[in-house]
C-alpha positions as CSV (number, residue, x, y, z in Angstrom):
1,M,-84.6,84.7,122.1
2,S,-86.8,87.2,120.3
3,R,-87.3,90.8,119.3
4,E,-89.1,91.3,122.6
5,T,-86.0,90.1,124.5
6,V,-83.8,92.6,122.5
7,N,-86.3,95.4,123.2
8,R,-86.4,94.6,126.9
9,I,-82.6,94.7,127.1
10,C,-82.4,98.0,125.2
11,A,-85.3,99.6,127.1
12,A,-83.6,99.0,130.4
13,L,-80.5,101.1,129.5
14,P,-80.5,104.8,130.8
15,G,-81.6,107.3,128.2
16,A,-82.5,104.6,125.6
17,E,-85.1,105.7,123.1
18,H,-87.1,103.5,120.6
19,S,-88.1,104.5,117.1
20,D,-88.9,103.2,113.7
21,P,-87.1,105.8,111.5
22,W,-87.4,104.0,108.2
23,G,-90.9,102.6,108.8
24,G,-91.9,99.1,108.1
25,G,-91.4,97.6,111.6
26,H,-87.8,98.3,112.5
27,D,-86.9,98.5,116.2
28,C,-84.2,101.2,116.3
29,W,-82.7,102.0,119.7
30,K,-80.8,105.3,120.3
31,V,-79.0,107.0,123.1
32,G,-78.5,110.8,122.9
33,G,-79.9,110.6,119.3
34,K,-77.3,108.0,118.1
35,M,-78.2,104.5,117.2
36,F,-76.7,101.6,119.3
37,A,-79.0,98.7,118.2
38,V,-81.4,98.0,115.4
39,T,-83.6,95.0,114.6
40,G,-84.6,94.9,111.0
41,A,-88.2,94.4,109.8
42,V,-87.4,91.1,108.1
43,D,-84.0,89.6,109.2
44,P,-84.1,87.7,112.5
45,S,-81.1,89.6,113.9
46,V,-80.1,92.6,115.9
47,S,-77.2,94.9,114.7
48,V,-74.9,96.4,117.2
49,K,-71.7,98.5,117.1
50,T,-68.4,96.9,118.2
51,D,-65.3,98.7,119.3
52,G,-63.7,98.4,115.9
53,V,-63.4,96.5,112.6
54,E,-61.1,94.0,114.1
55,T,-63.6,93.0,116.8
56,A,-66.4,92.8,114.2
57,E,-64.2,90.5,111.9
58,M,-63.3,88.3,114.9
59,L,-67.0,87.8,115.8
60,I,-67.8,87.1,112.2
61,E,-65.0,84.6,111.8
62,A,-66.0,82.9,115.0
63,G,-69.5,82.4,113.7
64,V,-71.0,84.6,116.5
65,A,-72.3,87.3,114.1
66,E,-72.6,88.3,110.5
67,H,-71.7,91.6,108.8
68,A,-74.5,94.1,109.4
69,R,-75.9,95.1,106.1
70,Y,-76.0,98.8,105.3
71,L,-73.9,99.7,108.3
72,H,-70.2,100.4,108.8
73,R,-67.8,97.4,109.1
74,S,-67.6,97.9,112.8
75,W,-71.2,96.8,113.1
76,V,-72.3,93.2,113.3
77,A,-75.6,91.4,113.2
78,L,-76.3,88.8,115.9
79,P,-79.0,86.2,115.3
80,L,-82.0,86.6,117.6
81,D,-81.6,83.0,118.6
82,S,-78.3,83.9,120.3
83,S,-78.2,83.3,124.0
84,E,-79.7,86.1,126.1
85,D,-76.3,86.6,127.8
86,E,-74.6,87.1,124.4
87,L,-77.3,89.5,123.2
88,R,-77.2,91.5,126.5
89,H,-73.3,91.7,126.4
90,R,-73.2,92.9,122.8
91,I,-76.1,95.3,123.2
92,E,-74.7,96.8,126.4
93,A,-71.2,97.1,124.8
94,S,-72.7,98.9,121.8
95,Y,-74.6,101.2,124.1
96,H,-71.5,102.1,126.1
97,I,-69.4,102.7,122.9
98,I,-72.1,105.1,121.5
99,R,-72.7,106.8,124.9
100,K,-69.0,107.4,125.5
101,A,-68.7,109.2,122.1
102,L,-71.5,111.7,123.0
103,P,-70.7,115.2,124.3
104,K,-70.2,115.3,128.0
105,K,-73.2,117.6,128.5
106,I,-75.5,115.0,126.8
107,Q,-73.9,112.1,128.7
108,N,-74.5,113.9,132.0
109,N,-78.2,114.4,131.3
110,L,-78.8,110.6,130.5
111,G,-78.7,109.4,134.1
């Protein structure tokens, strides 16, 4: 898979917005102003939020993901060469975790 696959998956989610807040070629995806996925400028991975530290640790121990540098321990980095199904599942889960934490007024305006 590739960055383009990740970007296609993210772009299809309601209210998803793309930016490069740090410059240098990052693909940062947000919903309601909150980040749910980011592809670094150098590392061939996409970082996503999990539902907790335990899930992140399980994914890391299973060899599915690595710790996402610079982010909370509940975030993991998935290699871009992961299956498209795995990438889609983890990106969509991250999106829903972030979206559910938004105020109801913002959620209702996302579609």
